[in-house]
Structure formats: structure tokens, C-alpha cells
C-alpha positions as CSV (number, residue, x, y, z in Angstrom):
1,H,-26.7,36.1,172.2
2,L,-28.3,32.9,172.9
3,L,-25.6,31.1,170.3
4,E,-22.9,32.3,171.9
5,S,-24.0,31.5,175.6
6,G,-24.8,27.7,174.1
7,K,-28.5,27.9,174.7
8,V,-29.4,27.6,170.9
9,S,-27.1,25.4,168.6
10,V,-26.6,27.0,164.7
11,S,-28.9,24.0,163.0
12,D,-31.7,25.3,165.2
13,A,-31.2,28.7,164.6
14,K,-31.0,28.1,160.6
15,E,-34.4,26.2,161.0
16,A,-36.2,29.0,162.9
17,V,-34.8,31.5,159.7
18,Q,-35.9,29.6,157.3
19,A,-39.2,28.7,158.8
20,T,-40.2,32.7,159.1
21,A,-39.2,33.4,156.0
22,A,-41.6,31.0,154.2
23,V,-44.3,32.2,156.6
24,K,-43.7,36.1,155.0
25,N,-43.4,34.4,151.5
26,Q,-47.1,32.6,151.4
27,S,-48.6,36.1,153.1
28,A,-47.2,38.1,150.2
29,Q,-48.3,35.7,147.4
30,R,-51.7,35.9,149.2
31,Q,-51.8,39.6,149.3
32,Q,-51.0,39.8,145.5
33,Q,-53.7,37.4,144.6
34,P,-56.5,39.2,142.4
35,K,-59.4,39.2,145.5
36,K,-62.7,36.7,145.0
37,V,-65.5,38.9,143.6
38,K,-68.9,37.6,144.6
39,D,-70.6,36.0,141.4
40,T,-73.7,38.0,140.9
41,G,-74.7,36.0,137.4
42,S,-74.6,40.2,135.9
43,A,-72.4,38.5,132.8
44,D,-74.1,35.5,132.1
45,Q,-77.5,36.8,132.5
46,P,-79.2,39.1,130.8
47,I,-80.7,42.6,131.9
48,E,-84.4,42.0,133.3
49,K,-86.8,43.9,131.4
50,H,-89.5,45.9,133.0
51,R,-93.4,46.3,131.9
52,T,-93.9,50.5,131.7
53,R,-96.9,52.4,130.9
54,H,-97.6,55.9,129.4
55,I,-99.0,57.8,132.1
56,A,-100.2,61.1,132.9
57,L,-99.6,62.7,136.3
58,Q,-101.3,66.0,137.9
59,F,-99.4,68.1,140.3
60,S,-99.8,71.3,142.4
61,Y,-97.0,73.2,143.3
62,D,-95.8,75.9,145.4
63,G,-92.7,77.8,142.9
64,T,-91.7,80.3,145.4
65,D,-88.5,78.6,146.0
66,Y,-88.0,77.5,143.1
67,S,-85.9,78.3,139.7
68,G,-89.1,77.2,137.7
69,F,-90.2,74.5,136.5
70,A,-88.1,72.9,133.7
71,Q,-85.1,71.7,134.8
72,N,-82.0,73.0,132.8
73,V,-80.5,69.3,132.7
74,G,-77.1,69.1,133.0
75,K,-76.2,72.0,135.6
76,E,-75.4,71.3,139.0
77,C,-76.9,74.9,140.2
78,D,-80.3,73.7,138.8
79,N,-83.4,74.3,141.8
80,S,-86.4,73.3,139.5
81,V,-89.5,71.2,140.3
82,E,-88.9,69.1,137.5
83,R,-85.5,68.2,139.3
84,E,-87.1,67.2,142.2
85,L,-89.8,65.2,140.8
86,F,-87.0,63.5,138.6
87,A,-84.7,63.1,141.6
88,A,-88.2,61.3,143.4
89,L,-88.7,58.8,140.4
90,E,-85.3,57.7,140.8
91,K,-85.2,57.6,144.3
92,T,-88.5,55.3,144.1
93,R,-87.4,52.9,141.4
94,L,-90.4,54.0,138.8
95,L,-88.1,55.1,136.7
96,V,-86.4,52.7,134.5
97,S,-83.1,52.7,132.3
98,P,-83.4,52.0,128.9
99,E,-81.8,49.0,128.9
100,E,-84.7,47.5,131.3
101,H,-87.6,49.6,129.6
102,G,-89.7,46.7,128.4
103,M,-91.6,49.1,126.2
104,L,-89.0,50.3,122.9
105,T,-88.7,50.1,119.9
106,E,-86.5,48.2,118.1
107,S,-84.6,51.4,116.7
108,E,-84.8,52.9,120.6
109,V,-83.9,49.6,121.9
110,E,-80.7,50.0,119.8
111,E,-80.2,53.3,120.9
112,A,-79.8,52.8,124.6
113,E,-77.7,49.8,123.5
114,N,-75.3,52.3,122.2
115,G,-75.3,53.8,125.5
116,Q,-77.0,57.2,123.6
117,M,-80.0,57.4,125.0
118,P,-81.0,59.0,129.2
119,K,-83.3,57.6,131.3
120,R,-85.3,60.8,131.0
121,T,-85.6,60.6,126.8
122,A,-86.7,56.7,127.2
123,S,-89.2,57.8,129.4
124,K,-90.6,60.2,126.7
125,Y,-91.6,63.0,128.8
126,S,-93.6,65.8,128.2
127,R,-94.8,68.8,130.1
128,C,-98.2,70.6,129.5
129,G,-96.5,74.3,131.0
130,R,-93.5,75.8,131.3
131,T,-94.0,78.3,134.3
132,D,-91.4,80.6,135.4
133,K,-89.2,81.3,138.4
134,G,-91.7,81.4,141.6
135,V,-95.0,80.7,139.5
136,H,-97.1,78.3,140.8
137,A,-99.4,75.4,139.4
138,N,-102.5,73.7,141.0
139,G,-103.6,71.5,138.0
140,Q,-99.9,71.0,136.1
141,V,-99.8,67.2,134.0
142,V,-96.8,65.6,132.8
143,A,-96.8,62.4,130.7
144,L,-94.1,59.7,130.8
145,Y,-93.4,55.9,130.8
146,L,-93.1,54.7,134.4
147,K,-92.3,51.1,135.6
148,S,-95.4,48.9,136.3
149,A,-96.3,46.9,139.0
150,F,-97.1,43.9,136.6
151,P,-94.0,41.8,135.2
152,M,-93.3,41.6,131.8
153,L,-94.9,37.8,131.3
154,A,-97.7,38.5,133.6
155,R,-100.6,36.4,131.6
156,N,-104.5,36.4,132.0
157,A,-106.3,34.4,134.3
158,G,-108.5,32.5,132.8
159,S,-112.3,32.3,135.0
160,D,-112.6,28.5,133.5
161,N,-109.0,26.6,134.8
162,D,-106.4,26.8,136.5
163,E,-103.9,27.4,133.2
164,P,-102.3,30.6,132.6
165,G,-103.9,32.5,129.4
166,D,-102.2,34.9,126.7
167,V,-99.5,37.5,128.3
168,L,-101.2,40.6,129.5
169,G,-101.5,43.1,127.0
170,E,-102.2,47.3,128.0
171,E,-105.8,47.1,127.5
172,S,-106.2,44.3,130.5
173,L,-104.4,46.3,133.1
174,P,-105.9,47.8,135.6
175,K,-106.6,51.4,135.1
176,N,-105.9,53.0,138.3
177,S,-104.0,52.4,142.0
178,L,-107.6,50.8,143.1
179,D,-108.9,48.0,141.3
180,C,-107.4,44.9,141.1
181,L,-106.7,42.2,138.4
182,E,-106.0,38.0,139.1
183,C,-103.6,36.9,136.9
184,F,-100.3,34.5,136.5
185,V,-97.1,35.9,137.4
186,Q,-93.7,33.5,138.0
187,P,-92.7,33.0,141.3
188,R,-90.1,34.8,142.6
189,N,-86.3,32.6,143.2
190,N,-85.9,32.8,147.1
191,N,-82.0,32.4,146.5
192,N,-82.1,35.5,144.0
193,K,-81.6,38.6,146.3
194,K,-82.5,41.1,143.8
195,G,-86.0,39.3,143.6
196,K,-85.9,38.5,139.9
197,A,-88.0,36.2,138.1
198,A,-87.0,32.6,138.3
199,A,-85.7,30.9,134.8
200,S,-88.8,28.3,134.9
201,T,-92.1,28.4,133.1
202,T,-94.2,27.8,136.3
203,Y,-96.9,30.6,137.1
204,Q,-98.8,31.3,140.3
205,R,-102.1,32.9,140.4
206,K,-101.7,36.4,142.2
207,T,-104.2,39.5,142.8
208,M,-102.2,42.5,141.8
209,N,-103.1,46.0,142.2
210,E,-101.3,48.7,139.7
211,Y,-98.9,50.9,141.8
212,D,-100.0,54.0,143.7
213,Y,-98.1,56.2,142.2
214,C,-99.4,59.0,143.5
215,K,-98.5,57.9,147.6
216,T,-95.0,56.5,146.1
217,L,-94.3,59.7,145.4
218,N,-95.5,62.2,147.8
219,N,-94.0,60.1,150.2
220,V,-90.7,61.4,149.0
221,L,-91.4,64.5,147.3
222,P,-90.8,67.9,149.5
223,P,-94.6,69.3,150.9
224,S,-94.1,72.3,148.1
225,I,-95.0,69.6,145.5
226,R,-97.9,67.4,145.8
227,I,-99.1,64.7,143.0
228,L,-103.0,65.1,142.7
229,G,-103.9,62.1,140.0
230,W,-102.7,59.8,137.5
231,C,-104.5,57.9,134.6
232,P,-103.1,55.5,131.6
233,V,-102.5,57.3,128.4
234,S,-102.4,56.3,124.6
235,S,-98.7,55.6,123.4
236,E,-98.8,58.8,121.1
237,F,-100.2,61.1,124.1
238,S,-98.4,64.3,124.7
239,A,-98.9,66.7,127.9
240,R,-97.9,69.6,125.5
241,F,-99.9,69.1,122.3
242,S,-102.9,66.7,123.3
243,C,-104.0,69.6,126.1
244,S,-106.6,71.8,124.3
245,R,-106.7,74.8,127.0
246,R,-104.8,76.4,129.6
247,T,-106.2,78.4,132.7
248,Y,-103.7,80.9,134.5
249,R,-105.1,82.8,138.0
250,Y,-103.4,86.3,139.2
251,F,-104.1,86.9,142.6
252,F,-104.1,90.5,143.9
253,P,-106.1,93.2,146.3
254,R,-108.4,95.4,145.4
255,R,-106.6,98.5,146.7
256,N,-107.6,101.4,144.3
257,L,-108.0,99.4,141.1
258,N,-111.4,99.7,139.0
259,L,-111.9,96.3,138.0
260,A,-115.2,97.2,135.5
261,R,-112.1,99.1,133.5
262,M,-109.4,96.0,133.7
263,A,-112.6,93.6,132.6
264,E,-112.9,96.4,129.5
265,G,-109.4,95.8,128.6
266,L,-109.1,92.3,129.0
267,E,-112.6,91.9,126.4
268,Y,-110.2,93.4,123.8
269,M,-107.8,90.5,124.2
270,M,-110.3,87.5,123.6
271,G,-110.2,86.0,120.3
272,R,-107.4,85.4,117.8
273,N,-104.9,88.3,118.4
274,D,-101.2,88.9,117.8
275,F,-99.5,89.3,121.0
276,R,-95.9,90.3,120.0
277,N,-96.6,93.3,122.1
278,L,-97.7,91.8,125.7
279,C,-94.9,89.1,125.7
280,K,-91.6,88.3,125.8
281,M,-90.6,87.6,122.4
282,N,-88.1,84.4,121.7
283,C,-87.3,84.7,117.9
284,E,-85.0,81.7,118.3
285,Q,-87.9,79.6,119.1
286,V,-91.4,81.2,117.9
287,S,-92.1,82.6,114.8
288,N,-96.1,82.9,115.1
289,F,-97.3,85.5,118.1
290,E,-101.0,84.9,117.3
291,R,-102.9,83.4,120.1
292,V,-106.6,82.6,120.8
293,L,-107.4,83.8,124.5
294,V,-111.4,82.0,125.3
295,E,-112.3,83.5,128.0
296,G,-112.0,85.3,130.9
297,K,-113.0,86.7,134.4
298,V,-112.5,89.4,137.0
299,V,-113.5,87.9,140.1
300,S,-113.8,89.8,143.4
301,P,-116.0,88.7,146.4
302,Q,-118.6,91.5,145.4
303,R,-118.8,90.7,141.6
304,V,-117.3,88.3,138.5
305,Y,-117.1,90.0,135.0
306,S,-116.8,87.8,132.8
307,V,-115.9,88.0,129.2
308,S,-115.5,85.9,126.1
309,S,-114.3,85.3,122.3
310,T,-118.4,84.4,122.1
311,P,-120.2,88.0,121.4
312,K,-122.7,88.2,124.4
313,S,-125.6,90.8,124.9
314,R,-125.1,93.2,127.8
315,E,-128.0,91.9,129.1
316,E,-127.0,88.5,129.3
317,K,-123.1,89.2,130.8
318,D,-125.0,91.7,133.6
319,A,-127.3,88.1,134.3
320,E,-124.4,86.0,134.3
321,S,-122.4,88.5,136.7
322,N,-125.1,89.1,139.0
323,R,-126.6,85.4,139.3
324,R,-122.6,84.7,140.6
325,Y,-122.5,87.6,142.4
326,L,-125.8,86.5,144.6
327,E,-124.5,83.1,145.2
328,D,-120.6,84.2,146.2
329,V,-122.7,86.3,149.0
330,H,-125.2,84.9,150.3
331,G,-123.9,81.3,149.9
332,I,-121.8,82.1,153.0
333,G,-124.9,83.4,154.4
334,A,-123.4,87.1,154.5
335,S,-125.4,90.7,153.5
336,I,-124.0,92.6,150.7
337,Y,-120.7,94.5,151.8
338,P,-119.2,97.6,150.5
339,P,-116.1,96.8,148.5
340,S,-112.4,96.8,150.4
341,A,-109.1,97.9,149.9
342,R,-107.8,94.4,151.2
343,D,-110.1,92.7,149.3
344,M,-108.7,89.3,147.5
345,C,-109.2,89.9,143.9
346,H,-108.2,87.9,141.2
347,I,-108.1,87.4,137.3
348,E,-108.9,84.1,135.5
349,I,-107.4,83.9,131.8
350,V,-108.1,81.0,129.6
351,G,-106.7,80.2,126.4
352,Q,-105.3,77.7,123.9
353,A,-101.6,78.1,124.5
354,F,-99.3,80.7,125.5
355,L,-96.7,82.9,125.0
356,W,-93.2,83.3,127.1
357,H,-94.1,86.1,129.8
358,Q,-98.0,86.7,127.9
359,I,-99.8,86.4,131.0
360,R,-97.2,88.7,133.4
361,C,-97.6,91.1,130.5
362,I,-100.9,91.1,130.0
363,M,-101.7,91.7,134.0
364,S,-99.4,94.9,134.3
365,I,-101.3,96.5,131.5
366,L,-104.8,95.7,132.9
367,F,-102.8,97.3,136.6
368,H,-102.2,100.1,134.6
369,I,-105.5,100.3,132.9
370,G,-107.5,99.6,136.8
371,R,-105.1,102.3,138.5
372,G,-106.7,104.9,135.7
373,Q,-103.2,105.5,134.3
374,E,-104.5,104.0,130.6
375,K,-107.8,103.9,129.0
376,S,-109.0,100.6,128.3
377,D,-108.9,101.0,124.3
378,V,-104.9,100.9,125.0
379,V,-105.1,97.1,124.5
380,K,-106.1,97.8,121.0
381,E,-103.2,99.8,119.8
382,L,-100.9,97.2,121.8
383,L,-102.6,94.5,119.7
384,D,-102.4,96.8,116.1
385,V,-98.8,95.3,115.1
386,K,-98.9,96.9,111.9
387,T,-99.2,100.3,113.4
388,N,-97.6,99.6,116.4
389,P,-94.7,96.5,115.5
390,A,-92.5,97.4,118.5
391,K,-92.9,96.7,122.2
392,P,-93.3,99.6,124.1
393,S,-91.2,99.4,127.5
394,Y,-92.9,98.6,130.7
395,D,-92.4,95.9,133.8
396,L,-93.8,92.9,133.9
397,A,-96.4,91.9,136.9
398,S,-94.7,89.8,139.8
399,E,-94.8,86.2,139.2
400,A,-95.4,85.5,143.2
401,A,-99.3,85.8,142.5
402,L,-99.3,83.7,139.0
403,V,-100.9,80.2,139.2
404,L,-101.3,77.8,136.4
405,Q,-104.6,76.5,137.5
406,D,-105.9,74.1,135.2
407,C,-104.9,71.9,132.3
408,T,-108.0,70.8,130.2
409,F,-107.9,67.4,127.9
410,G,-110.7,66.9,125.6
411,Q,-109.8,62.6,126.0
412,L,-108.0,62.6,129.7
413,Q,-110.2,61.2,132.9
414,L,-107.2,61.6,135.7
415,G,-108.2,59.4,138.5
416,R,-107.4,60.1,142.2
417,T,-107.9,58.2,145.8
418,V,-109.5,59.3,148.8
419,R,-106.5,58.5,150.9
420,N,-104.2,60.9,148.9
421,L,-106.6,63.8,148.6
422,W,-107.0,63.3,152.4
423,D,-102.9,63.7,152.6
424,V,-102.5,66.4,150.1
425,Q,-105.4,68.7,151.8
426,K,-103.6,68.2,155.5
427,T,-100.7,69.4,153.9
428,L,-102.1,72.5,151.9
429,E,-104.3,73.2,155.0
430,Q,-100.9,73.4,156.9
431,R,-99.4,76.2,154.2
432,W,-102.5,78.2,154.3
433,E,-102.8,78.4,158.0
434,K,-99.4,79.4,158.1
435,H,-99.4,82.4,155.7
436,A,-103.4,83.3,157.2
437,I,-102.1,83.8,160.1
438,A,-98.8,85.9,159.0
439,S,-101.5,87.8,157.2
440,E,-103.8,88.2,160.0
441,R,-100.8,89.5,162.1
442,A,-100.0,92.1,159.6
443,K,-103.4,93.2,159.2
444,N,-103.3,93.7,162.9
445,A,-100.1,95.7,163.4
446,L,-101.6,98.2,160.5
447,D,-105.0,98.9,162.1
448,S,-103.0,99.6,165.2
449,M,-100.7,101.9,163.3
450,K,-104.1,103.7,161.8
451,D,-106.1,104.0,165.5
452,E,-103.1,104.2,168.1
453,T,-101.0,106.5,166.5
454,E,-100.7,110.4,166.1
455,V,-98.9,112.8,164.0
456,R,-98.7,116.9,163.7
457,W,-100.9,118.2,161.3
458,A,-97.8,120.8,160.4
459,D,-95.9,117.3,159.7
460,V,-98.7,116.3,157.2
461,V,-98.8,119.6,155.5
462,D,-94.8,119.6,154.8
463,F,-95.7,116.3,153.8
464,V,-97.9,116.8,150.9
465,E,-96.2,120.5,149.7
466,Q,-92.6,118.5,149.5
467,I,-94.4,115.8,147.1
468,D,-96.5,118.0,145.3
469,K,-92.9,120.4,144.3
470,E,-91.0,116.9,143.5
471,R,-93.8,116.1,141.1
472,R,-94.2,118.9,139.4
473,R,-90.3,119.5,139.1
474,K,-90.6,116.2,137.2
475,I,-93.5,117.1,134.8
476,Q,-91.7,120.0,134.0
477,K,-88.3,117.7,133.1
478,R,-90.1,115.6,131.4
479,S,-92.6,118.3,129.2
480,K,-89.9,120.6,128.9
481,H,-92.4,123.2,129.9
482,L,-92.8,125.5,133.1
483,V,-94.9,124.0,135.6
484,H,-97.0,126.6,138.0
485,D,-98.0,125.8,141.4
486,D,-101.8,127.0,141.1
487,G,-102.3,126.6,145.2
488,E,-104.9,124.0,144.9
489,V,-103.1,121.6,147.1
490,K,-103.0,124.3,149.9
491,R,-106.7,125.1,149.2
492,V,-107.7,121.4,149.8
493,L,-104.9,121.0,152.4
494,A,-107.2,123.9,154.3
495,A,-110.2,122.5,153.5
496,N,-109.4,119.2,155.4
497,C,-107.9,121.6,158.6
498,T,-108.0,119.8,162.0
499,Q,-109.0,121.6,165.1
500,T,-106.2,120.1,166.7
501,S,-102.3,120.3,166.2
502,T,-102.3,116.6,166.3
503,L,-104.4,113.6,164.0
504,T,-104.3,110.2,164.1
505,W,-102.5,108.5,161.3
506,G,-105.6,107.0,159.7
507,A,-107.3,110.6,159.2
508,A,-103.8,111.5,158.3
509,V,-103.6,109.0,155.5
510,E,-106.9,109.7,154.3
511,I,-106.0,113.3,153.7
512,I,-102.9,112.6,152.1
513,Q,-104.7,110.0,149.6
514,N,-107.3,112.8,148.5
515,V,-105.2,115.4,148.4
516,L,-102.2,114.0,146.1
517,G,-104.1,110.5,145.3
518,V,-101.3,108.6,146.3
519,F,-101.4,105.4,148.5
520,P,-98.8,103.7,151.1
521,Y,-98.7,100.8,149.2
522,P,-97.0,99.6,146.4
523,P,-98.5,99.2,142.9
524,N,-100.5,95.6,142.3
525,G,-98.1,93.7,140.8
526,S,-95.0,95.4,141.4
527,S,-92.0,93.2,142.5
528,E,-89.5,94.0,145.2
529,S,-87.1,95.2,143.0
530,Q,-89.5,97.7,140.8
531,Q,-90.8,99.3,144.1
532,K,-87.2,100.5,145.1
533,G,-87.6,103.0,141.7
534,L,-91.1,104.2,142.8
535,T,-91.8,106.9,144.9
536,E,-95.0,108.9,145.8
537,S,-94.0,111.8,143.5
538,S,-93.4,109.3,140.4
539,V,-95.1,110.6,137.2
540,H,-96.5,108.0,135.0
541,V,-95.6,108.4,131.4
542,P,-98.2,106.5,128.9
543,L,-97.6,103.6,127.5
544,M,-97.3,104.8,123.7
545,D,-95.4,107.6,124.6
546,R,-92.5,105.6,125.8
547,A,-89.3,103.8,124.3
548,K,-89.7,100.9,122.0
549,G,-87.9,97.9,121.4
550,T,-86.8,96.2,118.4
551,T,-89.3,94.4,116.2
552,Y,-89.6,91.1,115.3
553,E,-88.2,91.5,111.8
554,E,-85.1,93.5,113.1
555,K,-84.6,90.5,115.8
556,V,-84.5,87.8,112.8
557,Q,-82.5,90.2,110.5
558,S,-80.2,90.8,113.6
559,I,-80.0,86.9,113.7
560,L,-79.7,85.9,110.4
561,E,-76.5,88.5,109.8
562,S,-74.4,87.5,112.9
563,S,-70.8,86.3,112.4
564,I,-69.2,83.0,113.7
565,D,-69.0,83.9,117.3
566,K,-71.1,83.3,120.1
567,S,-74.2,84.8,118.2
568,S,-73.8,82.4,115.9
569,K,-75.6,80.0,118.0
570,R,-78.8,81.9,117.9
571,K,-78.5,81.5,114.3
572,M,-78.1,78.0,114.7
573,R,-81.1,77.8,117.2
574,Y,-83.2,79.7,114.7
575,E,-82.4,77.5,111.9
576,E,-82.9,74.4,113.9
577,N,-86.4,75.6,115.4
578,I,-88.3,77.6,113.0
579,V,-86.5,77.2,109.6
580,K,-86.4,73.1,109.4
581,K,-89.4,72.7,111.7
582,R,-91.8,75.1,109.5
583,K,-94.9,73.4,108.2
584,T,-97.7,74.1,106.6
585,A,-101.1,75.2,107.8
586,E,-102.7,71.6,106.8
587,E,-99.8,70.0,108.5
588,D,-100.6,72.0,112.1
589,K,-104.0,71.3,111.8
590,A,-103.4,67.5,110.8
591,F,-101.0,67.1,113.8
592,Y,-103.0,69.0,116.6
593,D,-106.1,67.3,115.8
594,H,-104.5,64.2,115.8
595,K,-102.5,65.0,119.3
596,L,-106.1,66.2,120.7
597,Q,-107.9,62.7,120.2
598,Q,-105.5,61.3,122.5
599,G,-106.0,60.7,125.9
600,G,-106.6,58.0,128.3
601,S,-108.6,57.1,131.7
602,S,-108.9,56.0,134.9
603,V,-112.2,54.1,134.4
């Protein structure tokens, strides 16, 4: 239209079209050119090496919400304590990559350069105890290489001159986060945003402290996991093999348990025994089921029953129990008070090492003894694997009450700080208060129901007679013999008959307990799933009369005869863990003697 009206000439229109095309071409060329990448110098500059230190960490955790302590590496659904620990180490950058690890051997460096070594492997991680799902710990210990606050090229600071000395060795570094060290370090390059040391030989004098590993990790770990202390350890220290003793505690209410009989059963387990009938046999990993229990205790607010592998006279045992008894009671300014069904008690077991589920199996048997369902010498039968090579069927005690109390090392002295322990105690006090209030609320509800609620006497009689009838039916079915009603239950009920048609719930419960010997609470150590199958009319089957599982020899034979299918993996694991790693007794002794000498100190 502009050309037709004569407002623009043909030559001007051609020039405008050519100029627009030129601008479009320039824009297209700029888009096709590769974007400039900021030069970080990574191609020419080598990866910085960090000084790392082999340290032991002690920590506690509440295992209620975790799938166990050990991590299932590679599984996204894993919810372990170790996963949280390694996530915290990654977040705080205390765990370095193999390429940054300054303390690897030549062969390990070559493996790392080939991309075949994960960070966890490079850290040479070891754990002391492997607790199951829901199990807790107060004294768990792990060891691994973590980044140090001191650079690789940090040098000694001589007292006589301002010249840097030799490169700092491990023996010169602080053994805790409180002590400071004066040394020479290379200054940081202000132009280097990553904070790497300047590529020069100049040094500056600086006073430094080692990282406060406990505080750093506790700042990012969930409140259910708390680091307690740390110290440097020797290069060959192993949290697993350098541990000389492990201590477990299992907590439970007294209820109707006979603690003295439980102590008798525990005493039979002291010393070296074959515990294949008191554990879960993992034949692909373990071939020797002998373990040594050093000592044990059955502890109540009124008395401590102490047993050990060292023979003691009865007078010595009584003296020890009475001494602790007086300390426990009079130490809090209280007079001697009678035992209560709600007394909180615990059993403590100390041993060199334990098998899979060993403590929970032991507690299950001791609870049977404490309830009077088994004699204490049933333990001797279970430990006699020649006569009883197969494990009878019985449930595990619940994991919720089990605690790894302590891991003892002969050559380890961990360091702790007041600031960290103060913060940890505040966290634990908050946890205790929450559960104590919940416990007191439940106790208040129980006491209110006991004193303020009434039931009919006729209803009590009907309840007792129904349970007695059902119990006799079950006994008759098992024994294949007719069980007659001898009228004993009715006679006892008549003797306890009240003058009124109603009675308090507390009085009704006491009568039912006296007549039937049953109690309105689940058996000690039973889990929620186990409680579903238990009723007031349940009949106990003696342990040694129960169905037996397969023996160790039968399990191994089944593994070795496995065909080429899924079960062949079991055979491969058996050969890898048992056959190839089998050592003589002398080799085993030399290995453990060497490991037990490894350790470290925070002093």
C-alpha cells in the first residue's frame, strides 16, 4: 500500500527488507554458537586431597521408627539408623570421596581412580553391633575415616622460630575437639570461591582445633540419634573385632514373674556354650554357635540377682545382692517397700559376642521360667545340642524392650564435651518426659477403673466358668483323654462369694486371678502380633514337647544340595562366607588378639 500511494520508493523498500534479514541472520548465529562455560580450572587443576582421620564415634539411638541399625545399601525403601548417619556425614561434608581421600594406599587409589570404590568403602567403615528392627542402643560404636580440620600440608610450628617445620603427622594432631594446636597452614586464595589453598609455598601461623564431630553431626541428625563422643583410633582398629565385651539390657514390668527362678535359668547360660537352640541360625554366615557369656544380672528396685561365669559361693552372691539392695533402696531415702506388679525390672547380659536374635531368644525362655511354665533346668536341655540338636518352636521376645547398653574396648578412651552432653541430656529428658506422662495417664486410667467401676458377681462367675470350660476342652484335645470337672473352680468361687450382688472391678480381678491363675495383661516380652493368638484359656505346651525345627547339619545339607535356581545363591554365600574364610583356631586367636590391642584415646 505504501508503494502504491507513492509514500515509499522501491529502492527504500528493498534496503529495509535486506536490513531486517541481516538482523535475523545475526540472531540465529548467536543462538547456534555454544554458550561460554565458566572456567573453573577443573580440567587443569587437580582435585584437592583432604587429610582424613580414623575415628571412633559413640552414639545412642531410639530404634522404634527404624528398620534396624544396618543399612540395606542400594534399596530406596531402607529406613535404617546407618542411612541417617551417612546422610548426616554427607550433608556436613565430613565423608570425602575416594578421589579426595588423602590417606588411601596406592592400590586403593588405583581402585578409586577406576571409579570402583564408593565413599563408604573408602571410609573403611566398621560397626560394633548390628541391632534388629526396633532395637535401641545407648553405647553403639562405629569407626571410619572422616575429614579433618587440619589440611594435608599443615606443618609443625616450632617454638624457637617462625619457620614452618615438618608436615604434621597423625601423632601430632589434637585427640579431641577441645585442645588447640598452633601450626603453619597455607593461606586461602581470596579469588578461589571454593576456598582451596593457594598454589604457593607461603605459610601462615594459625591456632586450630579439630572438628567437633559430635556437635556437627547432632545439628543435622534426627533427635532420635545422638552422637556422644569420639576419639582417633589406630589404622587397624575395627569397631567389630576390637570390641572385647558387649552388654545388652532387656526391660520389663515385674508382673507375676519369679525373678529368682529367672536368675537360676540365666546362671546355666554363663560361660562357653553352644547357643544354636537359643538363636536364629543363619547357616550361610555362621558355622560356630559357641558363645561366651561373662556375667548377668536380674535387677528389680528391691534386689539384684547377679550371676557370672566365675564360680562364687552362695555367701558371696548373697552379700553382693544385699549390698546393692541397700544401695538401691536407702540411697534414695526410702524405706524397704514390697514388690509391685508394676515394678520396672531389667536383665543385663554381658558377653564377648552374640548370635542373631540370641538375646531375644534367651529372654523368651527366661519369661517362661519366670511365669512358672518351665523349670529353670530347661536351659540345660536347650544347651545340650547333642541330645537336642534341633530347636523347639517358641516365639521371640519383643524387640521394643531391648537395648545395646555398652560396647567395651580394652584400648579405647572416648572423649566427650560438656556442651554436647548438656544438649544430649536435654533431648533425652524431653523424650523421657513424653513417655513418663503417657505412662502416668495410663496408670491413672487403670487405678480409676479398679476403684470406681463395679461389675455383677454373677457376671464374674460366668466369666470364670467359661474360661475353665474352654481350657479343659483344649487340654482334652491335646492329651486325647477326657478331662472331668472336679468342681474345684466352683468351690473356690463359693469361698470368695460376696455379700452383695456387685463388687468393684479391682476385687473382681483379684478373684479371677486367684481362681484361674490368669492376669489381665499380656505375657512379658510378647509383641502385639503374638498377643492376638493368646487368650485367657490358652494352654502352655512344654518347650521340649513342641515340634522341632531342622538341625544345623540338615540346613547345611539342604544348601549344598541346592540346584541351579534361586537357592543356588545360598550355596554361593555359604561357600564365600564359611568355606573360603575358614581358619584354624590358631589363626583365629592371632587375629583377635591383634585386633583387641587396637584402639585410641582422646587424651
